N, CA, C and O atoms as a Tinker XYZ file with bonds, in Angstrom:
   472  protein
     1  N     -5.575000   -9.017000   -2.862000    73     2
     2  CA    -5.399000   -8.378000   -3.956000    64     1     3
     3  C     -3.817000   -8.058000   -4.474000    63     2     4     5
     4  O     -2.943000   -7.738000   -3.668000    81     3
     5  N     -3.615000   -8.163000   -5.648000    73     3     6
     6  CA    -2.262000   -8.048000   -6.246000    64     5     7
     7  C     -2.200000   -6.830000   -6.915000    63     6     8     9
     8  O     -3.099000   -6.517000   -7.696000    81     7
     9  N     -1.183000   -6.057000   -6.690000    73     7    10
    10  CA    -0.984000   -4.702000   -7.403000    64     9    11
    11  C     -0.061000   -4.818000   -8.278000    63    10    12    13
    12  O      1.004000   -5.282000   -7.871000    81    11
    13  N     -0.160000   -4.476000   -9.607000    73    11    14
    14  CA     0.787000   -4.360000  -10.639000    64    13    15
    15  C      0.773000   -3.025000  -11.100000    63    14    16    17
    16  O     -0.147000   -2.270000  -10.783000    81    15
    17  N      1.883000   -2.597000  -11.954000    73    15    18
    18  CA     2.024000   -1.283000  -12.429000    64    17    19
    19  C      2.299000   -1.339000  -14.016000    63    18    20    21
    20  O      3.236000   -2.025000  -14.424000    81    19
    21  N      1.468000   -0.606000  -14.930000    73    19    22
    22  CA     1.669000   -0.477000  -16.194000    64    21    23
    23  C      2.501000    0.760000  -16.488000    63    22    24    25
    24  O      2.176000    1.837000  -15.988000    81    23
    25  N      3.613000    0.645000  -17.318000    73    23    26
    26  CA     4.551000    1.689000  -17.537000    64    25    27
    27  C      4.006000    2.134000  -18.956000    63    26    28    29
    28  O      3.959000    1.375000  -19.923000    81    27
    29  N      3.611000    3.427000  -18.963000    73    27    30
    30  CA     2.902000    3.882000  -20.249000    64    29    31
    31  C      3.814000    5.140000  -20.817000    63    30    32    33
    32  O      4.048000    6.090000  -20.070000    81    31
    33  N      4.302000    5.104000  -22.128000    73    31    34
    34  CA     4.864000    6.235000  -22.720000    64    33    35
    35  C      3.955000    7.101000  -22.935000    63    34    36    37
    36  O      2.936000    6.682000  -23.482000    81    35
    37  N      4.041000    8.685000  -22.548000    73    35    38
    38  CA     3.174000    9.573000  -22.820000    64    37    39
    39  C      3.669000   10.599000  -24.051000    63    38    40    41
    40  O      2.981000   10.878000  -25.033000    81    39
    41  N      4.871000   11.042000  -23.804000    73    39    42
    42  CA     5.165000   12.111000  -24.714000    64    41    43
    43  C      6.819000   12.259000  -24.442000    63    42    44    45
    44  O      7.470000   11.736000  -23.538000    81    43
    45  N      7.223000   13.029000  -25.380000    73    43    46
    46  CA     8.718000   13.425000  -25.193000    64    45    47
    47  C      9.025000   14.571000  -24.340000    63    46    48    49
    48  O      8.473000   15.650000  -24.553000    81    47
    49  N      9.826000   14.425000  -23.434000    73    47    50
    50  CA     9.954000   15.528000  -22.492000    64    49    51
    51  C     10.329000   16.837000  -22.960000    63    50    52    53
    52  O     10.022000   17.824000  -22.290000    81    51
    53  N     10.949000   16.943000  -24.020000    73    51    54
    54  CA    11.388000   18.223000  -24.531000    64    53    55
    55  C     10.061000   18.979000  -25.198000    63    54    56    57
    56  O     10.113000   20.153000  -25.565000    81    55
    57  N      8.898000   18.179000  -25.305000    73    55    58
    58  CA     7.612000   18.689000  -25.760000    64    57    59
    59  C      6.808000   19.260000  -24.652000    63    58    60    61
    60  O      5.756000   19.841000  -24.919000    81    59
    61  N      7.274000   19.126000  -23.274000    73    59    62
    62  CA     6.270000   19.463000  -22.315000    64    61    63
    63  C      7.029000   20.863000  -21.754000    63    62    64    65
    64  O      8.142000   20.808000  -21.231000    81    63
    65  N      6.349000   22.016000  -21.913000    73    63    66
    66  CA     6.902000   23.302000  -21.532000    64    65    67
    67  C      7.085000   23.386000  -20.017000    63    66    68    69
    68  O      6.544000   22.567000  -19.273000    81    67
    69  N      7.900000   24.444000  -19.538000    73    67    70
    70  CA     8.064000   24.513000  -18.007000    64    69    71
    71  C      6.893000   25.304000  -17.700000    63    70    72    73
    72  O      6.501000   26.211000  -18.433000    81    71
    73  N      6.310000   24.950000  -16.576000    73    71    74
    74  CA     5.234000   25.306000  -15.864000    64    73    75
    75  C      3.784000   25.570000  -16.550000    63    74    76    77
    76  O      2.913000   26.331000  -16.128000    81    75
    77  N      3.746000   24.820000  -17.616000    73    75    78
    78  CA     2.555000   24.861000  -18.402000    64    77    79
    79  C      1.884000   23.381000  -18.327000    63    78    80    81
    80  O      2.643000   22.427000  -18.500000    81    79
    81  N      0.778000   23.182000  -18.128000    73    79    82
    82  CA     0.095000   21.937000  -17.988000    64    81    83
    83  C     -0.241000   21.262000  -19.252000    63    82    84    85
    84  O     -0.502000   21.988000  -20.211000    81    83
    85  N     -0.273000   20.021000  -19.397000    73    83    86
    86  CA    -0.616000   19.208000  -20.422000    64    85    87
    87  C     -1.572000   18.102000  -20.227000    63    86    88    89
    88  O     -1.163000   17.253000  -19.434000    81    87
    89  N     -2.723000   17.886000  -20.732000    73    87    90
    90  CA    -3.574000   16.865000  -20.310000    64    89    91
    91  C     -3.252000   15.761000  -21.329000    63    90    92    93
    92  O     -3.059000   15.998000  -22.521000    81    91
    93  N     -3.204000   14.437000  -20.731000    73    91    94
    94  CA    -3.075000   13.356000  -21.496000    64    93    95
    95  C     -4.156000   12.221000  -21.041000    63    94    96    97
    96  O     -4.487000   12.055000  -19.867000    81    95
    97  N     -4.611000   11.537000  -22.037000    73    95    98
    98  CA    -5.768000   10.421000  -21.794000    64    97    99
    99  C     -5.121000    9.166000  -21.636000    63    98   100   101
   100  O     -4.369000    8.853000  -22.559000    81    99
   101  N     -5.242000    8.301000  -20.602000    73    99   102
   102  CA    -4.895000    6.918000  -20.797000    64   101   103
   103  C     -5.768000    5.976000  -19.808000    63   102   104   105
   104  O     -6.131000    6.328000  -18.685000    81   103
   105  N     -5.981000    5.018000  -20.264000    73   103   106
   106  CA    -6.783000    4.082000  -19.646000    64   105   107
   107  C     -8.198000    4.544000  -19.169000    63   106   108   109
   108  O     -8.801000    4.131000  -18.179000    81   107
   109  N     -8.587000    5.441000  -20.030000    73   107   110
   110  CA    -9.982000    6.136000  -19.542000    64   109   111
   111  C     -9.826000    7.392000  -18.571000    63   110   112   113
   112  O    -10.780000    8.108000  -18.264000    81   111
   113  N     -8.570000    7.573000  -18.138000    73   111   114
   114  CA    -8.344000    8.642000  -17.114000    64   113   115
   115  C     -7.758000    9.917000  -17.833000    63   114   116   117
   116  O     -7.065000    9.824000  -18.846000    81   115
   117  N     -8.073000   11.066000  -17.257000    73   115   118
   118  CA    -7.611000   12.146000  -17.631000    64   117   119
   119  C     -6.429000   12.698000  -16.628000    63   118   120   121
   120  O     -6.739000   13.042000  -15.487000    81   119
   121  N     -5.179000   12.768000  -17.043000    73   119   122
   122  CA    -3.974000   12.880000  -16.399000    64   121   123
   123  C     -3.400000   14.232000  -16.661000    63   122   124   125
   124  O     -3.396000   14.546000  -17.851000    81   123
   125  N     -2.875000   15.173000  -15.755000    73   123   126
   126  CA    -2.344000   16.406000  -16.052000    64   125   127
   127  C     -0.710000   16.314000  -15.871000    63   126   128   129
   128  O     -0.230000   15.970000  -14.791000    81   127
   129  N     -0.080000   16.568000  -16.742000    73   127   130
   130  CA     1.404000   16.657000  -16.515000    64   129   131
   131  C      2.032000   17.978000  -16.608000    63   130   132   133
   132  O      1.670000   18.834000  -17.415000    81   131
   133  N      3.056000   18.133000  -15.693000    73   131   134
   134  CA     3.549000   19.370000  -15.378000    64   133   135
   135  C      5.132000   19.178000  -15.452000    63   134   136   137
   136  O      5.688000   18.161000  -15.035000    81   135
   137  N      5.782000   20.231000  -16.011000    73   135   138
   138  CA     7.191000   20.264000  -15.892000    64   137   139
   139  C      7.371000   21.557000  -14.897000    63   138   140   141
   140  O      7.010000   22.688000  -15.221000    81   139
   141  N      8.037000   21.201000  -13.524000    73   139   142
   142  CA     8.313000   22.242000  -12.792000    64   141   143
   143  C      9.521000   23.022000  -13.214000    63   142   144   145
   144  O     10.306000   22.536000  -14.029000    81   143
   145  N      9.718000   24.308000  -12.653000    73   143   146
   146  CA    10.827000   25.190000  -12.920000    64   145   147
   147  C     12.130000   24.533000  -12.708000    63   146   148   149
   148  O     13.066000   24.918000  -13.410000    81   147
   149  N     12.339000   23.544000  -11.794000    73   147   150
   150  CA    13.720000   22.883000  -11.511000    64   149   151
   151  C     13.741000   21.801000  -12.512000    63   150   152   153
   152  O     14.726000   21.063000  -12.510000    81   151
   153  N     12.731000   21.584000  -13.430000    73   151   154
   154  CA    12.932000   20.405000  -14.356000    64   153   155
   155  C     12.223000   19.168000  -14.055000    63   154   156   157
   156  O     11.974000   18.370000  -14.960000    81   155
   157  N     11.825000   18.917000  -12.653000    73   155   158
   158  CA    11.013000   17.844000  -12.519000    64   157   159
   159  C      9.792000   17.775000  -13.064000    63   158   160   161
   160  O      9.069000   18.764000  -13.183000    81   159
   161  N      9.445000   16.510000  -13.463000    73   159   162
   162  CA     8.196000   16.271000  -14.206000    64   161   163
   163  C      7.187000   15.615000  -13.083000    63   162   164   165
   164  O      7.613000   14.753000  -12.314000    81   163
   165  N      5.870000   16.058000  -13.037000    73   163   166
   166  CA     4.851000   15.652000  -12.111000    64   165   167
   167  C      3.694000   15.136000  -12.886000    63   166   168   169
   168  O      3.481000   15.686000  -13.966000    81   167
   169  N      2.869000   14.116000  -12.490000    73   167   170
   170  CA     1.702000   13.792000  -13.098000    64   169   171
   171  C      0.565000   13.557000  -12.033000    63   170   172   173
   172  O      0.735000   12.745000  -11.123000    81   171
   173  N     -0.597000   14.282000  -12.164000    73   171   174
   174  CA    -1.563000   13.991000  -11.120000    64   173   175
   175  C     -3.049000   13.906000  -12.009000    63   174   176   177
   176  O     -3.185000   14.170000  -13.203000    81   175
   177  N     -3.950000   13.524000  -11.193000    73   175   178
   178  CA    -5.348000   13.386000  -11.687000    64   177   179
   179  C     -5.796000   14.846000  -12.118000    63   178   180   181
   180  O     -5.647000   15.790000  -11.341000    81   179
   181  N     -6.328000   14.998000  -13.335000    73   179   182
   182  CA    -6.584000   16.163000  -13.967000    64   181   183
   183  C     -8.043000   16.791000  -13.466000    63   182   184   185
   184  O     -8.822000   17.330000  -14.252000    81   183
   185  N     -8.268000   16.658000  -12.198000    73   183   186
   186  CA    -9.640000   17.047000  -11.734000    64   185   187
   187  C     -9.341000   17.462000  -10.305000    63   186   188   189
   188  O     -8.860000   16.704000   -9.463000    81   187
   189  N     -9.722000   18.941000  -10.073000    73   187   190
   190  CA    -9.802000   19.536000   -8.704000    64   189   191
   191  C    -10.849000   18.758000   -7.810000    63   190   192   193
   192  O    -11.922000   18.429000   -8.316000    81   191
   193  N    -10.583000   18.477000   -6.581000    73   191   194
   194  CA   -11.767000   17.882000   -5.918000    64   193   195
   195  C    -12.853000   18.735000   -5.304000    63   194   196   197
   196  O    -13.712000   18.305000   -4.535000    81   195
   197  N    -12.717000   20.165000   -5.776000    73   195   198
   198  CA   -13.590000   21.097000   -5.304000    64   197   199
   199  C    -14.828000   21.012000   -6.325000    63   198   200   201
   200  O    -15.942000   20.628000   -5.970000    81   199
   201  N    -14.542000   21.369000   -7.493000    73   199   202
   202  CA   -15.739000   21.472000   -8.647000    64   201   203
   203  C    -15.230000   20.874000   -9.858000    63   202   204   205
   204  O    -15.667000   21.331000  -10.914000    81   203
   205  N    -14.309000   19.852000   -9.905000    73   203   206
   206  CA   -13.745000   19.340000  -10.953000    64   205   207
   207  C    -13.154000   20.174000  -12.000000    63   206   208   209
   208  O    -13.303000   19.850000  -13.178000    81   207
   209  N    -12.535000   21.157000  -11.691000    73   207   210
   210  CA   -11.786000   22.033000  -12.440000    64   209   211
   211  C    -10.536000   21.382000  -13.215000    63   210   212   213
   212  O     -9.777000   20.716000  -12.512000    81   211
   213  N    -10.277000   21.482000  -14.396000    73   211   214
   214  CA    -9.228000   20.946000  -14.959000    64   213   215
   215  C     -7.795000   21.465000  -14.754000    63   214   216   217
   216  O     -7.436000   22.522000  -15.273000    81   215
   217  N     -6.978000   20.712000  -13.992000    73   215   218
   218  CA    -6.012000   21.224000  -13.327000    64   217   219
   219  C     -4.865000   21.351000  -14.378000    63   218   220   221
   220  O     -3.877000   21.985000  -14.009000    81   219
   221  N     -4.866000   20.809000  -15.692000    73   219   222
   222  CA    -4.000000   20.863000  -16.653000    64   221   223
   223  C     -3.995000   22.588000  -17.114000    63   222   224   225
   224  O     -3.006000   23.106000  -17.633000    81   223
   225  N     -5.011000   23.185000  -16.882000    73   223   226
   226  CA    -5.246000   24.346000  -17.144000    64   225   227
   227  C     -4.956000   25.536000  -16.148000    63   226   228   229
   228  O     -5.171000   26.734000  -16.334000    81   227
   229  N     -4.417000   24.913000  -15.053000    73   227   230
   230  CA    -4.225000   25.856000  -13.805000    64   229   231
   231  C     -2.830000   26.442000  -13.952000    63   230   232   233
   232  O     -2.059000   26.105000  -14.851000    81   231
   233  N     -2.546000   27.362000  -12.992000    73   231   234
   234  CA    -1.319000   28.068000  -12.842000    64   233   235
   235  C     -0.332000   27.274000  -11.940000    63   234   236   237
   236  O     -0.714000   26.805000  -10.869000    81   235
   237  N      1.003000   27.124000  -12.409000    73   235   238
   238  CA     1.943000   26.441000  -11.617000    64   237   239
   239  C      2.723000   27.398000  -11.082000    63   238   240   241
   240  O      3.060000   28.367000  -11.761000    81   239
   241  N      3.134000   27.237000   -9.711000    73   239   242
   242  CA     3.931000   28.108000   -8.838000    64   241   243
   243  C      4.629000   27.045000   -8.001000    63   242   244   245
   244  O      4.006000   26.314000   -7.231000    81   243
   245  N      6.182000   26.977000   -8.212000    73   243   246
   246  CA     6.869000   25.940000   -7.504000    64   245   247
   247  C      6.303000   24.554000   -7.740000    63   246   248   249
   248  O      6.190000   24.161000   -8.901000    81   247
   249  N      5.924000   23.750000   -6.680000    73   247   250
   250  CA     5.491000   22.547000   -6.734000    64   249   251
   251  C      3.953000   22.600000   -6.477000    63   250   252   253
   252  O      3.436000   21.600000   -5.979000    81   251
   253  N      3.253000   23.579000   -6.747000    73   251   254
   254  CA     1.768000   23.601000   -6.645000    64   253   255
   255  C      1.166000   24.081000   -7.910000    63   254   256   257
   256  O      1.731000   24.903000   -8.631000    81   255
   257  N      0.002000   23.553000   -8.173000    73   255   258
   258  CA    -0.899000   23.863000   -9.178000    64   257   259
   259  C     -2.127000   24.649000   -8.502000    63   258   260   261
   260  O     -2.572000   24.256000   -7.424000    81   259
   261  N     -2.651000   25.742000   -9.144000    73   259   262
   262  CA    -3.782000   26.487000   -8.700000    64   261   263
   263  C     -4.839000   26.087000   -9.660000    63   262   264   265
   264  O     -4.648000   26.053000  -10.875000    81   263
   265  N     -6.023000   25.769000   -9.048000    73   263   266
   266  CA    -7.094000   25.269000   -9.905000    64   265   267
   267  C     -7.637000   26.497000  -10.595000    63   266   268   269
   268  O     -7.805000   27.538000   -9.961000    81   267
   269  N     -7.952000   26.383000  -12.060000    73   267   270
   270  CA    -8.338000   27.712000  -12.755000    64   269   271
   271  C     -9.622000   27.942000  -12.421000    63   270   272   273
   272  O     -9.910000   29.078000  -12.798000    81   271
   273  N    -10.640000   27.350000  -11.834000    73   271   274
   274  CA   -11.776000   27.628000  -11.449000    64   273   275
   275  C    -11.981000   28.377000  -10.133000    63   274   276   277
   276  O    -12.701000   29.375000  -10.159000    81   275
   277  N    -11.412000   27.987000   -8.973000    73   275   278
   278  CA   -11.562000   28.775000   -7.800000    64   277   279
   279  C    -10.256000   28.823000   -7.116000    63   278   280   281
   280  O    -10.280000   29.149000   -5.929000    81   279
   281  N     -9.128000   28.556000   -7.657000    73   279   282
   282  CA    -7.827000   28.968000   -7.119000    64   281   283
   283  C     -7.437000   28.006000   -6.030000    63   282   284   285
   284  O     -6.612000   28.368000   -5.191000    81   283
   285  N     -7.946000   26.866000   -5.988000    73   283   286
   286  CA    -7.425000   25.947000   -4.771000    64   285   287
   287  C     -5.981000   25.750000   -5.023000    63   286   288   289
   288  O     -5.554000   25.797000   -6.177000    81   287
   289  N     -5.235000   25.541000   -4.055000    73   287   290
   290  CA    -3.772000   25.145000   -4.222000    64   289   291
   291  C     -3.487000   23.986000   -3.889000    63   290   292   293
   292  O     -3.638000   23.649000   -2.715000    81   291
   293  N     -2.997000   23.079000   -4.863000    73   291   294
   294  CA    -2.957000   21.617000   -4.680000    64   293   295
   295  C     -1.427000   21.317000   -4.913000    63   294   296   297
   296  O     -0.831000   21.822000   -5.864000    81   295
   297  N     -0.790000   20.446000   -3.979000    73   295   298
   298  CA     0.631000   19.979000   -4.174000    64   297   299
   299  C      0.773000   19.110000   -5.313000    63   298   300   301
   300  O      0.006000   18.156000   -5.444000    81   299
   301  N      1.867000   19.399000   -6.319000    73   299   302
   302  CA     1.938000   18.323000   -7.272000    64   301   303
   303  C      2.964000   17.223000   -6.780000    63   302   304   305
   304  O      3.355000   16.357000   -7.563000    81   303
   305  N      3.330000   17.269000   -5.650000    73   303   306
   306  CA     4.157000   16.112000   -4.992000    64   305   307
   307  C      3.385000   15.177000   -4.370000    63   306   308   309
   308  O      3.551000   13.992000   -4.660000    81   307
   309  N      2.421000   15.561000   -3.419000    73   307   310
   310  CA     1.657000   14.624000   -2.645000    64   309   311
   311  C      0.111000   14.701000   -3.171000    63   310   312   313
   312  O     -0.601000   13.776000   -2.779000    81   311
   313  N     -0.416000   15.552000   -3.893000    73   311   314
   314  CA    -1.868000   15.601000   -4.363000    64   313   315
   315  C     -2.705000   16.341000   -3.283000    63   314   316   317
   316  O     -3.888000   16.633000   -3.460000    81   315
   317  N     -2.028000   16.616000   -2.181000    73   315   318
   318  CA    -2.983000   17.330000   -1.085000    64   317   319
   319  C     -3.326000   18.666000   -1.286000    63   318   320   321
   320  O     -2.490000   19.481000   -1.676000    81   319
   321  N     -4.672000   19.006000   -1.016000    73   319   322
   322  CA    -5.051000   20.455000   -1.156000    64   321   323
   323  C     -4.440000   21.007000    0.071000    63   322   324   325
   324  O     -4.274000   20.429000    1.145000    81   323
   325  N     -4.084000   22.396000   -0.309000    73   323   326
   326  CA    -3.637000   23.228000    0.938000    64   325   327
   327  C     -4.629000   24.030000    1.660000    63   326   328   329
   328  O     -5.651000   24.517000    1.177000    81   327
   329  N     -4.223000   24.112000    2.848000    73   327   330
   330  CA    -5.172000   24.868000    3.748000    64   329   331
   331  C     -5.525000   26.179000    3.265000    63   330   332   333
   332  O     -4.631000   26.738000    2.630000    81   331
   333  N     -6.577000   26.790000    3.406000    73   331   334
   334  CA    -7.665000   26.359000    4.378000    64   333   335
   335  C     -8.628000   25.291000    3.794000    63   334   336   337
   336  O     -9.544000   24.804000    4.457000    81   335
   337  N     -8.363000   24.968000    2.537000    73   335   338
   338  CA    -9.177000   24.011000    1.705000    64   337   339
   339  C     -8.793000   22.743000    2.065000    63   338   340   341
   340  O     -7.745000   22.593000    2.695000    81   339
   341  N     -9.610000   21.634000    1.704000    73   339   342
   342  CA    -9.213000   20.255000    2.118000    64   341   343
   343  C     -9.694000   19.379000    1.034000    63   342   344   345
   344  O    -10.714000   19.522000    0.360000    81   343
   345  N     -8.724000   18.369000    0.964000    73   343   346
   346  CA    -9.021000   17.279000   -0.188000    64   345   347
   347  C     -7.673000   16.764000   -0.672000    63   346   348   349
   348  O     -6.580000   17.104000   -0.219000    81   347
   349  N     -7.905000   15.879000   -1.673000    73   347   350
   350  CA    -6.686000   15.156000   -2.192000    64   349   351
   351  C     -6.901000   14.706000   -3.686000    63   350   352   353
   352  O     -8.037000   14.374000   -4.027000    81   351
   353  N     -5.997000   14.682000   -4.480000    73   351   354
   354  CA    -5.932000   14.115000   -5.709000    64   353   355
   355  C     -5.011000   12.950000   -5.892000    63   354   356   357
   356  O     -4.073000   12.749000   -5.120000    81   355
   357  N     -5.270000   12.217000   -6.870000    73   355   358
   358  CA    -4.174000   11.062000   -7.204000    64   357   359
   359  C     -2.944000   11.741000   -7.914000    63   358   360   361
   360  O     -2.973000   12.570000   -8.824000    81   359
   361  N     -1.818000   11.170000   -7.254000    73   359   362
   362  CA    -0.592000   11.462000   -7.935000    64   361   363
   363  C      0.056000   10.057000   -8.669000    63   362   364   365
   364  O     -0.229000    8.942000   -8.234000    81   363
   365  N      0.868000   10.237000   -9.713000    73   363   366
   366  CA     1.282000    9.103000  -10.280000    64   365   367
   367  C      2.769000    9.318000  -10.432000    63   366   368   369
   368  O      3.296000   10.418000  -10.603000    81   367
   369  N      3.468000    8.014000  -10.343000    73   367   370
   370  CA     4.812000    7.985000  -10.463000    64   369   371
   371  C      5.126000    8.425000  -12.215000    63   370   372   373
   372  O      4.423000    8.200000  -13.200000    81   371
   373  N      6.281000    9.032000  -12.124000    73   371   374
   374  CA     6.732000    9.344000  -13.503000    64   373   375
   375  C      8.366000    9.096000  -13.506000    63   374   376   377
   376  O      9.152000    9.156000  -12.561000    81   375
   377  N      8.589000    8.812000  -14.825000    73   375   378
   378  CA    10.037000    8.423000  -15.094000    64   377   379
   379  C     10.392000    8.861000  -16.504000    63   378   380   381
   380  O      9.633000    8.667000  -17.454000    81   379
   381  N     11.631000    9.486000  -16.613000    73   379   382
   382  CA    11.946000    9.947000  -17.964000    64   381   383
   383  C     13.219000    9.068000  -18.344000    63   382   384   385
   384  O     14.259000    8.986000  -17.691000    81   383
   385  N     12.935000    8.484000  -19.441000    73   383   386
   386  CA    13.876000    7.453000  -20.146000    64   385   387
   387  C     14.444000    7.985000  -21.435000    63   386   388   389
   388  O     13.695000    8.090000  -22.406000    81   387
   389  N     15.527000    8.277000  -21.505000    73   387   390
   390  CA    16.111000    8.621000  -22.955000    64   389   391
   391  C     15.240000    9.717000  -23.492000    63   390   392   393
   392  O     14.948000    9.621000  -24.685000    81   391
   393  N     14.792000   10.701000  -22.848000    73   391   394
   394  CA    13.957000   11.879000  -23.242000    64   393   395
   395  C     12.283000   11.547000  -23.406000    63   394   396   397
   396  O     11.500000   12.385000  -23.852000    81   395
   397  N     11.906000   10.285000  -23.000000    73   395   398
   398  CA    10.489000    9.881000  -23.012000    64   397   399
   399  C     10.010000    9.880000  -21.629000    63   398   400   401
   400  O     10.505000    9.319000  -20.651000    81   399
   401  N      8.939000   10.617000  -21.718000    73   399   402
   402  CA     8.205000   10.366000  -20.147000    64   401   403
   403  C      7.123000    9.246000  -20.099000    63   402   404   405
   404  O      6.173000    9.152000  -20.876000    81   403
   405  N      7.404000    8.452000  -19.113000    73   403   406
   406  CA     6.558000    7.505000  -18.913000    64   405   407
   407  C      5.722000    7.617000  -17.499000    63   406   408   409
   408  O      6.289000    8.088000  -16.514000    81   407
   409  N      4.556000    7.235000  -17.439000    73   407   410
   410  CA     3.697000    7.361000  -16.196000    64   409   411
   411  C      3.313000    5.941000  -15.892000    63   410   412   413
   412  O      2.952000    5.182000  -16.791000    81   411
   413  N      3.386000    5.586000  -14.669000    73   411   414
   414  CA     3.031000    4.327000  -13.980000    64   413   415
   415  C      1.635000    4.336000  -13.566000    63   414   416   417
   416  O      1.156000    5.192000  -12.823000    81   415
   417  N      1.001000    3.357000  -14.069000    73   415   418
   418  CA    -0.574000    3.251000  -13.626000    64   417   419
   419  C     -0.890000    2.120000  -12.795000    63   418   420   421
   420  O     -0.831000    1.043000  -13.386000    81   419
   421  N     -1.199000    2.081000  -11.620000    73   419   422
   422  CA    -1.272000    0.794000  -10.750000    64   421   423
   423  C     -2.637000    0.167000  -11.115000    63   422   424   425
   424  O     -3.631000    0.837000  -11.394000    81   423
   425  N     -2.592000   -1.121000  -11.087000    73   423   426
   426  CA    -3.630000   -2.051000  -11.299000    64   425   427
   427  C     -3.861000   -2.919000  -10.100000    63   426   428   429
   428  O     -2.904000   -3.447000   -9.534000    81   427
   429  N     -4.959000   -3.067000   -9.737000    73   427   430
   430  CA    -5.469000   -4.058000   -8.803000    64   429   431
   431  C     -6.160000   -5.451000   -9.254000    63   430   432   433
   432  O     -7.220000   -5.446000   -9.879000    81   431
   433  N     -5.514000   -6.598000   -8.908000    73   431   434
   434  CA    -6.151000   -7.657000   -9.613000    64   433   435
   435  C     -6.540000   -8.631000   -8.346000    63   434   436   437
   436  O     -5.771000   -8.654000   -7.384000    81   435
   437  N     -7.484000   -9.267000   -8.344000    73   435   438
   438  CA    -7.779000  -10.390000   -7.430000    64   437   439
   439  C     -6.822000  -11.519000   -7.480000    63   438   440   441
   440  O     -6.440000  -11.920000   -8.580000    81   439
   441  N     -6.437000  -12.019000   -6.481000    73   439   442
   442  CA    -5.627000  -13.112000   -6.329000    64   441   443
   443  C     -6.528000  -14.284000   -6.754000    63   442   444   445
   444  O     -7.742000  -14.335000   -6.557000    81   443
   445  N     -5.748000  -15.259000   -7.387000    73   443   446
   446  CA    -6.374000  -16.613000   -7.838000    64   445   447
   447  C     -6.841000  -17.260000   -6.463000    63   446   448   449
   448  O     -6.082000  -17.177000   -5.498000    81   447
   449  N     -7.930000  -17.829000   -6.357000    73   447   450
   450  CA    -8.217000  -18.674000   -5.129000    64   449   451
   451  C     -7.694000  -19.954000   -5.170000    63   450   452   453
   452  O     -7.944000  -20.752000   -6.074000    81   451
   453  N     -6.994000  -20.173000   -4.248000    73   451   454
   454  CA    -6.186000  -21.560000   -3.915000    64   453   455
   455  C     -7.042000  -22.721000   -4.240000    63   454   456   457
   456  O     -8.217000  -22.666000   -3.877000    81   455
   457  N     -6.638000  -23.711000   -4.841000    73   455   458
   458  CA    -7.498000  -25.017000   -5.043000    64   457   459
   459  C     -7.676000  -25.716000   -3.938000    63   458   460   461
   460  O     -6.748000  -25.817000   -3.135000    81   459
   461  N     -8.816000  -26.275000   -3.728000    73   459   462
   462  CA    -9.231000  -26.774000   -2.588000    64   461   463
   463  C     -8.505000  -28.232000   -2.408000    63   462   464   465
   464  O     -8.656000  -28.964000   -3.385000    81   463
   465  N     -7.842000  -28.706000   -1.468000    73   463   466
   466  CA    -7.089000  -29.846000   -1.474000    64   465   467
   467  C     -8.011000  -31.002000   -0.820000    63   466   468   469
   468  O     -8.716000  -30.857000    0.179000    81   467
   469  N     -7.886000  -31.989000   -1.463000    73   467   470
   470  CA    -8.636000  -33.456000   -0.930000    64   469   471
   471  C     -7.783000  -34.364000   -0.212000    63   470   472
   472  O     -8.230000  -35.432000    0.205000    81   471
């Protein structure tokens, strides 16, 4: 398998409030964007692994988001659910270029089969 990345512009950084989630749809996926209090921007799967709660509606504290349904604490850096709960969500690489936020989405492609030699 060959892995490639698509770089997708999603919004202006100035339009993303501090510690307030924003849902964006891309390639059929729901992604939650967050600007942390230190200014860092994070992107994660917009779905709590417990009951599919919309994380973009959660409360942000430090580098964690708390699911709005049952208060599960999830790292915005690693996607790991914090103890005593268990689970993980997808995180996405983010880059800000000239004030625009870009998210990198990985694609897996099958390698071409080598031609048979005669």
